[in-house]
C-alpha positions as a LaTeX table, in Angstrom:
\begin{tabular}{lrrr}
\hline
Residue & $x$ (\AA) & $y$ (\AA) & $z$ (\AA) \\
\hline
Met1 & 5.94 & $-27.45$ & $-48.11$ \\
Val2 & 6.64 & $-29.60$ & $-51.24$ \\
Ile3 & 9.94 & $-31.28$ & $-51.30$ \\
Ser4 & 11.87 & $-29.80$ & $-54.26$ \\
Asn5 & 12.20 & $-32.38$ & $-57.09$ \\
Ser6 & 13.18 & $-29.86$ & $-59.71$ \\
Pro7 & 16.54 & $-28.30$ & $-60.67$ \\
Ser8 & 17.01 & $-25.20$ & $-59.12$ \\
Pro9 & 19.68 & $-22.24$ & $-59.72$ \\
Leu10 & 20.05 & $-22.16$ & $-55.73$ \\
Thr11 & 23.34 & $-23.12$ & $-54.06$ \\
Ile12 & 21.96 & $-22.04$ & $-50.46$ \\
Leu13 & 21.76 & $-25.06$ & $-48.27$ \\
Glu14 & 19.96 & $-24.46$ & $-44.86$ \\
Asn15 & 18.75 & $-25.82$ & $-41.72$ \\
Gly16 & 15.29 & $-27.12$ & $-42.26$ \\
Asp17 & 15.27 & $-26.82$ & $-46.22$ \\
Arg18 & 13.19 & $-29.90$ & $-47.60$ \\
Leu19 & 14.95 & $-31.38$ & $-50.64$ \\
Asn20 & 15.35 & $-34.69$ & $-52.42$ \\
Arg21 & 18.77 & $-36.21$ & $-52.21$ \\
Glu22 & 19.79 & $-35.08$ & $-55.70$ \\
Glu23 & 19.35 & $-31.50$ & $-55.08$ \\
Phe24 & 20.62 & $-31.93$ & $-51.75$ \\
Glu25 & 24.17 & $-33.06$ & $-53.35$ \\
Arg26 & 24.05 & $-30.49$ & $-55.60$ \\
Arg27 & 23.82 & $-27.67$ & $-53.30$ \\
Tyr28 & 25.96 & $-29.09$ & $-50.79$ \\
Thr29 & 28.58 & $-29.94$ & $-53.17$ \\
Ala30 & 28.03 & $-25.68$ & $-54.54$ \\
Ser31 & 28.37 & $-24.63$ & $-50.84$ \\
Lys32 & 31.15 & $-24.11$ & $-48.54$ \\
Ile33 & 29.36 & $-25.86$ & $-45.38$ \\
Lys34 & 31.61 & $-28.74$ & $-44.17$ \\
Lys35 & 29.07 & $-30.76$ & $-42.63$ \\
Ala36 & 25.39 & $-31.21$ & $-43.54$ \\
Glu37 & 23.05 & $-33.83$ & $-43.62$ \\
Leu38 & 19.82 & $-35.01$ & $-45.46$ \\
Ile39 & 17.36 & $-36.59$ & $-42.84$ \\
Glu40 & 13.75 & $-37.83$ & $-44.01$ \\
Ser41 & 13.96 & $-35.03$ & $-46.80$ \\
Ile42 & 15.07 & $-32.36$ & $-43.97$ \\
Val43 & 18.55 & $-30.68$ & $-44.13$ \\
His44 & 20.59 & $-30.46$ & $-40.95$ \\
Val45 & 23.53 & $-28.03$ & $-41.12$ \\
Ala46 & 25.95 & $-28.81$ & $-38.41$ \\
Ser47 & 27.58 & $-26.51$ & $-36.11$ \\
Pro48 & 30.82 & $-26.05$ & $-35.08$ \\
Leu49 & 32.08 & $-29.06$ & $-32.86$ \\
Leu50 & 33.72 & $-28.46$ & $-29.65$ \\
Tyr51 & 36.56 & $-30.35$ & $-28.23$ \\
Thr52 & 35.53 & $-32.12$ & $-25.17$ \\
Pro53 & 31.76 & $-33.09$ & $-25.68$ \\
Asp54 & 32.03 & $-33.77$ & $-29.48$ \\
Gly55 & 35.76 & $-34.11$ & $-30.61$ \\
Lys56 & 37.59 & $-36.17$ & $-28.32$ \\
Pro57 & 34.31 & $-38.70$ & $-28.09$ \\
His58 & 34.71 & $-38.79$ & $-31.73$ \\
Ser59 & 38.34 & $-40.14$ & $-31.77$ \\
Asn60 & 38.10 & $-42.38$ & $-29.33$ \\
Ile61 & 35.12 & $-44.11$ & $-31.04$ \\
Ile62 & 37.59 & $-43.99$ & $-34.07$ \\
Thr63 & 40.33 & $-45.20$ & $-32.25$ \\
Trp64 & 38.09 & $-48.31$ & $-30.86$ \\
Leu65 & 36.77 & $-49.26$ & $-33.97$ \\
Gly66 & 39.95 & $-48.75$ & $-36.20$ \\
Thr67 & 41.73 & $-51.10$ & $-33.96$ \\
Tyr68 & 39.37 & $-53.62$ & $-34.37$ \\
Gln69 & 39.64 & $-53.31$ & $-37.96$ \\
Ala70 & 43.32 & $-53.18$ & $-38.14$ \\
Val71 & 42.78 & $-56.99$ & $-36.88$ \\
Ile72 & 39.49 & $-58.44$ & $-38.80$ \\
Ala73 & 40.16 & $-58.33$ & $-42.64$ \\
Gly74 & 37.37 & $-57.54$ & $-45.01$ \\
Leu75 & 36.36 & $-54.55$ & $-42.68$ \\
Glu76 & 36.46 & $-50.87$ & $-43.74$ \\
Val77 & 36.08 & $-48.01$ & $-40.82$ \\
Gly78 & 34.89 & $-44.26$ & $-42.07$ \\
Ile79 & 35.11 & $-41.19$ & $-40.24$ \\
Glu80 & 32.38 & $-38.85$ & $-41.23$ \\
Pro81 & 31.50 & $-40.19$ & $-45.01$ \\
Thr82 & 28.34 & $-39.38$ & $-47.04$ \\
Val83 & 26.32 & $-42.37$ & $-46.94$ \\
Arg84 & 23.57 & $-42.65$ & $-49.78$ \\
Leu85 & 20.84 & $-44.76$ & $-47.89$ \\
Asp86 & 17.90 & $-43.95$ & $-50.29$ \\
Asp87 & 16.36 & $-40.94$ & $-52.16$ \\
Asp88 & 15.13 & $-38.85$ & $-48.75$ \\
Asn89 & 18.40 & $-39.69$ & $-46.66$ \\
Glu90 & 21.84 & $-38.70$ & $-47.12$ \\
Pro91 & 23.66 & $-38.71$ & $-43.33$ \\
Gln92 & 27.28 & $-38.01$ & $-42.83$ \\
Pro93 & 27.67 & $-40.32$ & $-39.59$ \\
Asp94 & 30.55 & $-39.70$ & $-37.20$ \\
Ala95 & 31.66 & $-43.38$ & $-37.94$ \\
Val96 & 30.81 & $-46.51$ & $-39.81$ \\
Leu97 & 32.24 & $-50.13$ & $-39.84$ \\
Phe98 & 31.24 & $-52.11$ & $-42.85$ \\
Arg99 & 32.25 & $-55.22$ & $-44.28$ \\
Val100 & 33.83 & $-54.97$ & $-47.60$ \\
Asn101 & 31.65 & $-57.58$ & $-49.41$ \\
Gly102 & 28.36 & $-56.56$ & $-47.26$ \\
Asn103 & 25.36 & $-54.29$ & $-47.86$ \\
Ala104 & 27.35 & $-50.72$ & $-48.22$ \\
Lys105 & 29.26 & $-50.23$ & $-51.75$ \\
Ile106 & 31.51 & $-47.55$ & $-52.70$ \\
Asp107 & 29.89 & $-45.68$ & $-55.48$ \\
Ala108 & 31.87 & $-44.99$ & $-58.80$ \\
Asp109 & 32.05 & $-41.32$ & $-57.46$ \\
Gly110 & 33.79 & $-42.42$ & $-54.00$ \\
Tyr111 & 30.19 & $-42.17$ & $-51.53$ \\
Ile112 & 29.08 & $-45.13$ & $-49.98$ \\
Ser113 & 25.75 & $-46.29$ & $-51.00$ \\
Gly114 & 23.40 & $-48.72$ & $-48.91$ \\
Ala115 & 23.41 & $-49.30$ & $-45.16$ \\
Pro116 & 26.98 & $-49.89$ & $-43.14$ \\
Glu117 & 26.60 & $-52.92$ & $-40.90$ \\
Leu118 & 27.53 & $-50.59$ & $-38.17$ \\
Ile119 & 26.84 & $-46.51$ & $-37.41$ \\
Ala120 & 27.95 & $-44.50$ & $-34.12$ \\
Glu121 & 27.00 & $-40.99$ & $-33.72$ \\
Ile122 & 28.19 & $-38.88$ & $-30.93$ \\
Ala123 & 25.26 & $-36.78$ & $-29.60$ \\
Ala124 & 24.89 & $-34.26$ & $-26.78$ \\
Ser125 & 21.67 & $-35.78$ & $-24.98$ \\
Thr126 & 18.67 & $-37.50$ & $-25.84$ \\
Val127 & 16.85 & $-34.19$ & $-27.46$ \\
Ser128 & 19.30 & $-34.98$ & $-30.35$ \\
Tyr129 & 17.55 & $-35.95$ & $-33.90$ \\
Asp130 & 20.38 & $-38.80$ & $-33.81$ \\
Leu131 & 17.93 & $-40.72$ & $-31.30$ \\
His132 & 14.83 & $-39.81$ & $-33.39$ \\
Ser133 & 14.33 & $-39.03$ & $-37.16$ \\
Lys134 & 17.79 & $-40.51$ & $-37.56$ \\
Lys135 & 17.33 & $-43.70$ & $-35.27$ \\
Arg136 & 14.07 & $-44.04$ & $-37.51$ \\
Thr137 & 15.84 & $-43.80$ & $-40.96$ \\
Tyr138 & 18.59 & $-46.21$ & $-39.88$ \\
Glu139 & 16.29 & $-48.50$ & $-38.43$ \\
Arg140 & 14.12 & $-48.48$ & $-41.68$ \\
Asn141 & 17.19 & $-48.62$ & $-43.86$ \\
Gly142 & 18.69 & $-52.02$ & $-42.06$ \\
Val143 & 21.68 & $-50.75$ & $-40.14$ \\
Lys144 & 22.26 & $-53.75$ & $-38.01$ \\
Glu145 & 23.88 & $-52.14$ & $-35.22$ \\
Tyr146 & 23.89 & $-48.26$ & $-34.25$ \\
Ile147 & 25.70 & $-46.76$ & $-31.30$ \\
Val148 & 24.93 & $-43.09$ & $-29.91$ \\
Trp149 & 27.28 & $-41.62$ & $-27.54$ \\
Arg150 & 25.09 & $-38.99$ & $-25.30$ \\
Thr151 & 28.39 & $-37.10$ & $-23.97$ \\
Leu152 & 26.44 & $-34.78$ & $-21.58$ \\
Asp153 & 24.08 & $-37.42$ & $-20.23$ \\
Arg154 & 27.49 & $-39.93$ & $-19.87$ \\
Gln155 & 25.00 & $-42.42$ & $-21.75$ \\
Val156 & 25.65 & $-44.80$ & $-24.57$ \\
Asp157 & 22.86 & $-46.38$ & $-26.19$ \\
Trp158 & 23.52 & $-49.18$ & $-28.75$ \\
Phe159 & 20.94 & $-50.66$ & $-30.63$ \\
Ile160 & 20.67 & $-53.81$ & $-32.34$ \\
Leu161 & 17.92 & $-54.42$ & $-35.27$ \\
Glu162 & 16.03 & $-57.74$ & $-34.39$ \\
Asn163 & 13.02 & $-58.11$ & $-36.93$ \\
Gly164 & 12.98 & $-54.85$ & $-38.43$ \\
Lys165 & 13.17 & $-52.86$ & $-35.37$ \\
Tyr166 & 15.72 & $-51.49$ & $-33.05$ \\
Asn167 & 16.27 & $-53.47$ & $-29.40$ \\
Lys168 & 18.71 & $-51.94$ & $-27.32$ \\
Leu169 & 21.81 & $-53.95$ & $-25.79$ \\
Glu170 & 22.81 & $-53.53$ & $-21.97$ \\
Pro171 & 26.24 & $-53.78$ & $-20.51$ \\
Asp172 & 26.70 & $-57.08$ & $-18.61$ \\
Glu173 & 28.21 & $-57.20$ & $-15.01$ \\
Leu174 & 31.32 & $-55.77$ & $-15.75$ \\
Gly175 & 30.40 & $-52.87$ & $-17.70$ \\
Thr176 & 30.68 & $-54.60$ & $-21.09$ \\
Ile177 & 28.56 & $-54.37$ & $-24.56$ \\
Arg178 & 29.37 & $-56.93$ & $-27.22$ \\
Ser179 & 28.29 & $-56.63$ & $-30.65$ \\
Gln180 & 25.70 & $-59.04$ & $-31.76$ \\
Glu181 & 27.08 & $-58.40$ & $-35.67$ \\
Phe182 & 30.88 & $-58.16$ & $-35.23$ \\
Ala183 & 32.57 & $-61.16$ & $-33.24$ \\
Gly184 & 34.84 & $-59.65$ & $-30.75$ \\
Leu185 & 33.59 & $-56.00$ & $-30.87$ \\
Trp186 & 33.31 & $-55.43$ & $-27.14$ \\
Leu187 & 33.05 & $-51.79$ & $-25.63$ \\
Asn188 & 34.14 & $-51.28$ & $-21.98$ \\
Val189 & 31.24 & $-48.50$ & $-21.40$ \\
Thr190 & 32.55 & $-47.60$ & $-17.99$ \\
Ala191 & 35.96 & $-46.94$ & $-19.22$ \\
Ile192 & 35.04 & $-44.73$ & $-22.58$ \\
Leu193 & 33.02 & $-42.50$ & $-20.39$ \\
Ser194 & 35.93 & $-42.08$ & $-18.27$ \\
Asn195 & 38.04 & $-41.48$ & $-21.28$ \\
Asp196 & 40.11 & $-44.62$ & $-19.76$ \\
Met197 & 41.03 & $-45.88$ & $-23.43$ \\
Ser198 & 43.62 & $-48.25$ & $-22.26$ \\
Ala199 & 41.28 & $-50.16$ & $-20.02$ \\
Val200 & 38.79 & $-49.74$ & $-23.63$ \\
Leu201 & 41.22 & $-51.16$ & $-25.78$ \\
Lys202 & 42.04 & $-54.03$ & $-22.86$ \\
Thr203 & 38.43 & $-54.76$ & $-23.13$ \\
Leu204 & 38.59 & $-55.17$ & $-26.76$ \\
Gln205 & 41.79 & $-57.21$ & $-26.79$ \\
Asp206 & 39.76 & $-59.54$ & $-24.52$ \\
Gly207 & 36.92 & $-59.67$ & $-27.17$ \\
Leu208 & 39.24 & $-60.72$ & $-30.29$ \\
Tyr209 & 41.50 & $-63.26$ & $-28.56$ \\
Asn210 & 39.11 & $-65.00$ & $-25.87$ \\
\hline
\end{tabular}
């Protein structure tokens, strides 16, 4: 199937459509769809989100990142922002953390352009495209750290970019993963999987002030 490169009167956006970024944005803007992503030229339209496997973990990740951003100057946190990565990819990550003067910029029309330093996604399991096509896209575009919380599997995968490839960070003996890109950004994996946000924020405070 040939990727569409010419203007079209269509305003329909469906799973599996193959589009370039310009046509994807045009149709997305004209539609009533709340969340859609373009990954490797393929459209992914999000299903309605459930609270326990999606909404609550999303809130917890944002609380963790937002607490860190509130202490460290020069950082921005975003919730489901549209990110213009390249001509074939325009994801809408669950959360982003990026430096004000870093790789990612805010375009004149308000979208993020370029790769945020850190992206976090909430996924059901390893079958999700978050760990396949989207992971390849983030790796290729230079997202330095990528977190996938697999809620059904009760696992957190944290990848760091080294020599152009993602390598997985493992928790230490206390169950904590420490960011390599952001000093003091520590995640108590055991606590966040148990929905113990008090312990998650305590570990973060340890990272920030030790």
